[in-house]
N, C-alpha and C positions, 0 to 999 in steps of 0.2 A: 431344397427341400420342394421334392413340391407330391402335391396335397392332389389326390382323386377326390368329388363330388361328383357317386350320383342317382343319391337321395336327401332328401330334407335332414338336416340337421338337427342337433341342439342347442341352445343357446352353449352349455358349459363346453360344448365339442369344439363354437365357434371362440370364446374365450381361450380353450388348450392348443389354437390355431394362432389367433394373437403372441400369445403368447413363446411360444416359438420360437416367432417372426421376431423376439427380441433380440438372439440367438443368432439365429442365419437367417439367409431372405427365402418365401416363401413363394411356389406358381400353385396356385387352387386353381386347377383343371372341372371346371364344372359345366355341366351339359345347363345351354341356351332356353329349353322347359323350365327350369329354376332358377332363373336371373327372376323373374318376376315373381317365385312361390315362396324366396328369399332376401331377398328386398332388405331389409331392413336390418340381414346378417353380415350378406354384402357392403351395406352401406357398412356396419361401422367397422368392416373388413377394411377396407379400402382406406378408412384412416388413416391406416399403418404405413408407415413411408415404403417400410420393408415385402407389402404382402401384391402381389400378383395376381393379376388373374385373368386367367386366359378361358373365355366362352365361345368357342367354337365348334360346330352342328356339325355334332359326329353323325352318319346315318345309323337309323340300328334294325335290325330288325334282317330276314330271309334277305338274303338277293334275289332281286327281279328274275323270273327264267324267262322271258320275253328280251329278248334284248332291242338296237333299234335296227343290226341288221338282221333278224328273226322280222319284225313286222315287216318291213322291205322283202323280204324273200314272202311270207304272207301273203303283200299286196301284186306281186307279182303273182304267183299261181292265182290269185280271185278274180286277176285280165285275163287269164289263161285261159278261165272257164271252171278251175274247179268250185265245186260248192264250199261252207261252213266248215262242214265234217270232212269232209277226203283233206284238205288242211290241216284241220285239231290232229285227227288219226298220225297223218304227216311228220305233225312235230311234236307228240306224246303230250295234247294240252288238249281241255275240254274246249267245245264251243262255243261256251258263254267267253274262255278265256281269248276265242280266236275272236266273236264281235263284237267282242268287248276293245279290242285292238283294232279292227281294220271297221268300227261301226259309222265312224266322221268321214272315211275313203271309199266308201259305199255308198253312203248316200253320194257324195259327192258326186261321184261317177256315175249313177244314176241319171242325178240331174240334166248332167252330161251330155246319157246315152237321149233321154228325155227329150232335151232340146235337141236334140240331130235330129230325133223319127219326125220331131211338130215340125224342121225345114224337109224333109221330105215329105213332107205330106201338104204343107206347102206349093211346093214341085208338081208335086201327084194335080195341087189343085189346079196353080196353071195348065199344066198339057190338058187335064178334060176340060177344062175351059169355065168352071165354076168360080172363080178369083175372081171378086172386088173387092173395093176402099172396104168393106162393111165383115168380107171374109177378110181382110189383111190390117183390120184393130182388129180381132178376134185372137185370131195369129198374134199380133202382138203382146193383147190381153196378155196369152194363156204364160207366153214367153216369161213375162214379166212379173207374170203370178210362180212361174219354174224358179226365175233366178234368188224372189223373191220365198223360196219354199217356203209360199204357199198353196201343198196341193193341193185343195179342195177350189182353191177360185181354178187352179189351171186342167180341176177336174170338170171343172160349168165350162169353160170355155170352148174344151177340145171335145164336153158334148153336144155342142151350142154347135162345134165347124161339124160334125161329123152331120148332124141333125140336115142339114143346109146340106152339105154333101147328097143325105138319101131322098132329100125333094128333090136337088139337083137331078140325079139320075133317073128318077119317081117322073118327070114330067119330061127328060127326054123319050122313056119308056110310053109315055102316054101318047107321042107327040107320033110317034113309030105308027103305030094304031091308031 
């Protein structure tokens, strides 16, 4: 006999199950969340040699609307330049749902873009002639800050680099006059 328990039962019901096991084996299917709540009752039932407790997790609630395949499609659309609003409209989802699933991906992607921009800025510094050991250190500190998700520090070092560049450009224009 199979008995399913999906809610807490009384001691009377537990004793009734115990007595049924005297005549035939009982498989008791119970929700894992009830194991802790009914631990004394379960221990009592486990004493009977013909009661077998099956506590497997069964996913509850409605199934998720967003599948892993759908997330991959949303990522590829975002990489192609579509906005979160357009992606949400395309898949009939709310903008907040799309953001929830793409948030980490977007952040990592933006970090990679920022690091690529810093690399281009460094090449630009070399080409313009204002690259030196101090500037190299600021670039290194800015890149490390981006990699460590410390965008406030990264912004500080990038501001310093921009200031150094403007000072360099001003010195060149003063020399020409």
